[in-house]
N, C-alpha and C positions, 0 to 999 in steps of 0.2 A: 683749081676751084677757088673762086672769089668768098673771101671771108665775109661774114655779116658784119653791119656796122651797129655797134651798140653804144648809146650814151648811158655812161655811169654817173650817178650823183650821190657822192660820199665813199668814204674807207671801204675798201675790200680785204677781206682776210685773205691772205695769201694762197690758201687751198681754193678759194672761190674765184680769186683772180685768175689763177692758173687754167681752172676749167672754162673759163671764160675766153681767156686768150688763145687757147687751142682753136677754137673756132670762130673767134670774131675779133674784128678790130674795134679797139675800145678808145673812146674818149672820156676822160675821167675829170669830174670837178669833185677834188676831195678835200675842199677846205670847209671849215667850219660853217662860215658864214654863207647866206644863199646865193645861189649862181646868178651873175646879172641876166635880166630877163632877155636881153637882145643877145647875148650870147646863147642862151639855152635854145632861142628861137633859130639861131643860125646853126647850130648842132644838129637839132631835130630834123632839120629839112631833108636830110638823107638818111636817118636813122631807120632800122628796120627793128630795133629793140631800145627800150628805156628801162634802166634800172633806176627807180624813182626814191625819192626821199620825202619825209612827211612836209618839209618846207617848200616844197613844188606843188603848184596847182595844175593837175592833170585836166584841164577842161576844155571846152570846146575851142577856145583861142588857141591853145597850144597844139590841141590835136589836128585843127584845120591847116597848121603848117608842118604837119608831118605825113605826108601822101603816102610814105613807104613803110610806115610803122605797122608791125605785125603783133606786138606784144608789149605789155607793160606789166612790170612786176615791182613788189616793194617788201622789203626786209621788216614786215610789222604786220599786225593783226588788224589793227584800224585802217582806215581809207577815207576819211572824211576830206581829204585831200584831192580824192579822184572823183571825177563825174562819170560814176558807172554806167549811167544811162547812155552818155555819148559815146563811151567806149563801144557799148554793146550795138549803138546805132552804126559805129564805123567797124563793126565785127572784130574788134581788138580785145582778145582775152585779157584779164587783170587777175595776176596771181598774188596772194599774200601769203603768210606764214601761220595759218591758223594751226594750234594746237602745239606749235613748237615751243612757245615761250611760257606755258601754263605754270609748270611749277617754279620756275624763277620769278614770274611776276607775283604769284600767291606767297611765294619766301618774301620777296621785298615788303609785299602789302601786309602780311603779319607781322614783319620785323618793325613796320612802322607803329603798328598796334603796340607791339611789346616795349619799344625805344621810348616812345611817348607815355606809356602808362608808367614806366619805371624810371623816366628821366635819365636814360643811361648816357645820352650825349652830354646831358648837362652836369651829371657826375663826373664825366671825363673832364669837362671844362673847369670844374671845381677844383680837380686834383691839379690840372695844368696850370691854373692861375696861383696855385700856392695858398689856396684856402682851406685844405683838408688839414685842421690843426687838433682835431679831436671828433667826438661822435655828435656834437651839437652843429646845427646850422647845416647840416647835410641835405641836398635835393630829395623831398620825400614824394613817392609816386602813389600810386592806387594798384590794388589788385586786380589781376583777370580772372582769376577762380571764382565761379559763381556770378560773373557779370553777364550781360547780355550784348551778344555781337549781332548787329544788323546789318544785312548784306542787301544793296539795291544793283542789282543784275546779277542774278544768280546763274551764269554759263558756267563754262569749264574753270575758269579762273576763281569765280565766286565759291564754286563746290571745292576747288583745293583748298582755299581759305577755310571753308567751312570745316574740314578735316583737322586742319592744324587749331582751330579753336575748339573743337573737341578735345583734341590731345591736352589742352590747357583747363579743360574744366569749364567752358564757358556754355552759355545757352545761346543757341543760335536761330535768329528769325530771319526771314528774307522777304523781299518783293521782287516780283519778275513780271514780265507780260504775261507768262505762263507758269501754272503751277509744275514744279519739276515733278517727275513720276517717281524719281528715286530719293525724294526728301527725307523719307524716313531712315533710309540708309544712311544719309547724311546728319540724322539728329538734327534735322532743322525744320522749323515751322513757318508755313507761309502766312504772312499776315498783309493787310492792305498797307499803302503807303503811309497813311497818317498815323495809325498804329506802330509802324514801324519807327517813324519821326519820334514818337512820344516815348517808346519803351526801350530804345537802345541807350546802353551805355557807351558802346563804341559803334560808330556807325561807318561802315565801308562803302564805299562807291565805285562801281565795277560796271558801268553802264558805256556803251560807245555812244559818241558824239552824233547826234542828228538833230534836225529841226526841233523833234519833240523833247530832247533831253537837254538842249541848250538852256542855260540858266535853271535847271531843274532845282537846284538850291539856291535860293533867294531869301530875302528878308522873311517872308512868310514862313517857310521850311524852318529856319534857324530858330525863330521865335517859339515853335512848338516843340523843339528838343529840350532835353533835360539841361539844367544849367551846368550840370556836372559832366555833359556827353564829350566824347573825344570824337572828332570829325576826320575821317581819312579818305583821302581823294587819290586813287591809282588809275583812272581811267583818262579823261582828257580835261584840260583845265578850264574851258567854256562851260562845262556841264555846271560850273559853279559860279554865281555873280560875285566876283572877287571884291567888290566895294561893300555887299551885304555880308560877306564872310569876316570881312575886317571889323564892321560895325558890331556884328555879333560877338567877337572876340573882346574888343574893347568894352562893350557894355555887358559882358559876363553873362551873354545868353547862352554860350556854350563855353566848356571850360579850355578845350585845346583843338588846335587843328595840324594834321601830318599831312604833308602834300608830297607826292611825286610828280605832280603836273601841275601848271599854274596858266592862269591868263593875265597877262601875257606870257609868253615862254619863249626865250628863256626871261625871267622875271628880274627886273633892274635891281641892281644892288641897293639903290635908294628908295625902293618900294616902300610903303609904308608897312605893310605886313611884316618886312624884315626887321622893323623895329619893336615887334611885340614878343615879350618872353614866353608866351604860349602858343609858339608856332614852331614847327619843325618841318623844313623844305629840303628835299633832295632833287636832284637835277636830272628828273625823268629816266631814272636807272631800272625800272622794273625789269627788263630781260636783260640788263647789262652784266651778264657773266660771259665768260670765254666761251664756256660750252654752248650756251644758248644762242650767243650772237653768231656763233660759227655755224650752228646749225641753221640759223635763219638766213645768214649769208648764202648756205650751201642750197637750199631749199629755193631761194629767189633766182639763183643762177639755173637750177633745174627748170623752173618757171620759164625763164628766159629762152633758154635752149630749146625747150619743148615747143613755144611758140613761134620761134624762128622756123623750126622744122616742119611747122603746122601739124603738131602732134597735140594731144590732151595735157593741159597744164596739170601737175601734181596736186596743186592746190589754186584752184579757179573760183573767184567771186561770182562771174557771170558766166555760168555753165552753158547758158544757150548758144554761146558763141564759142565755146572751148572746142578746138577742132577733134 
């Protein structure tokens, strides 16, 4: 029996690769840079499955060149690079990894809160550079206990961040499209967006990228925040107007920014943000633990194999075409 042809963009953990290779012939682009578009077009012509990556635009142009494609899956929760409507129009189910990376991303997000508040990375640099000669001139941070943590986007990850903040004695407020029915259990109070901006000592962004959330944080929003506020973005880079954030930091409209995502991404080493002392940036590592990335890869493989066999995907975004 002939094997299914699957295009894989990105590295595969050995267990996930082995599972796919048992039933599929793979063509793999495992380089960190984006696959050349013409090469992708060539590969996709005969592909039945696509294991995608966030830097690939799965749109009408790409899908129109893939007459045999049965399924697209991606090892991520977000899918702003995927044209879901056109996938649905083509009756192609799209699978993501919803739920798998909640705790790892919440750990990283709250880690950015704690690290930036207590200047942990700056303390390490202070020691490494030989500046630690006594108790004077050490980096001073701020307390978390008793401070207000505001969360924009109170989904599963937001709820997990709220639980961590509770353990540190923080007051939690949030803004969401809908009030959570369990917010009392999370010791979190719903507020409108404007109040969240003005009341938060630490403001965490966890919204998905959409037309309505693009540049949700710009000049107007930063001006409303406390001058002592810490801004943490662990969602998507374009949710923030990068120039407005830079100006807010240099004009001391906010105190600090800790980012796991940027716009552009990756951020250039000579970008003006990197010249500021009140910025911490990590390279989009929210889900980057061995355990979580393994689970994400395995679920993506399960989605691919189910789609190839025309069975329901375990985690499907466009369920109306889920076999």
